[in-house]
N, C-alpha and C positions, 0 to 999 in steps of 0.2 A: 647841201650845206649852205647856210646863209653866211653872208659876210659880216664884217664888224658892225656892231650896233651903234646907232647914234644915241648917246645918252642925253636925257633931259638935263637942263641946267639945274644945279642945286637950288632948293628953295631958300636956303640961307647963304649969305655971302661967305666967302672964305675968310678965315681969321687974319688979322694983320700979322705981318712978319714978327716972329718971336713969341707969338701966343700959342697956346695949346690947341691941338686938334684931337679928334676922336676917331678911332678905328673900331671895327667890329671883327670878332672872331667867331667862326661857326664850323663845327664838325658836321658834315652832311653825309647822307646816304639815300639814294633812290628818290631824289626830289627834282629831277630834271624838268618836270611839268611846271613847277613853280619857280624855277631858278631865276629866270629873267626878271620876273616881277619882284622877287626878293632883292636881287642886286639893284635894280632901278629904284626901288622904294628906299633902300638905305642910303644910296648915293644921293637921291633927291632930298633926303632929310639933312644932308650935309656931312655925312661920314666921309672922311678923307680917303680911307682905304678899307677894303674888306679882305680879311685873311680867311680863305676857305680851305678846309682840310677834308679830304676824302680817304676812305680806307682802301678803296679798290680802284686800280688804274682803268678798269673797264666801265666804271660808272659814267653814264652819259654827261654828267656835270663837267667832266674833264674837257670834253670837246666844246661844250657851251662856254666854259670859262675862258677859252682861248680867244673868244671874240671881243673880250673887254681889254682895255689898255692896262698894261702891267702896273702903271702907277696908281691905278684905282682898285685892281683886284689881283691878289697874290694867291695862287693855287698851290697847295702842297698835297702830294699823294703819299700815303703811308708806304714805306719801303725801306731799304737799307740806308739810303741817304738821310731820310728824315730821322730814322732811329739813331744814326750816328750823331745827329745834331741834338736829339733829345738827351743823349747820354751826357751832355755838358750842362744840362739844366739843373737848377737846385733841387727839384723834386724827383729827379731820376732815381736816386737811391731808395726812395720810399715807394715810387710808383712803377719803376721799371719792370719788376717781377709781374705786374698785372697788365702791362701794356699790350700784350698779345691777346688777352681774353676779355678785358673789361673796357667798355667804351668810355666809362667815366674817367679812367686813368688816362686814356688818350686825349680826352677833352681837356683835362687839366694840363697835360704836357703840351698840347697844341696851343693853349692859351699862353703858357709861359714862352713857348717858341715865338709866337707872334709878338709878344711884348718885347722880347730880345731883338727881334727884327725891326720893330718900330722905333727903337731908340736911336 
């Protein structure tokens, strides 16, 4: 296992205090081979934080994500805890019934979850 990664500096300066920042949300599966380049690319573009969601706790991305600082990358794994948080989201009433079988429902719930955390 490798240690923490040294992230390249962003190619864009951070915004002045009080200005808006941009984050990215992604629901991933089986992309460990490209995960580091994905993370470094979007952080180098100037995204302030990446919210990464995976369906399976055994996905290798879980281990890879732990090498990044939590202020830059937030990892969420589908399970009882995340489901309990989804149940408080505006779209849960419409999407909850599909959350176990449809990736599109989980993607929308993950996006809403990330937006709530970013506020």
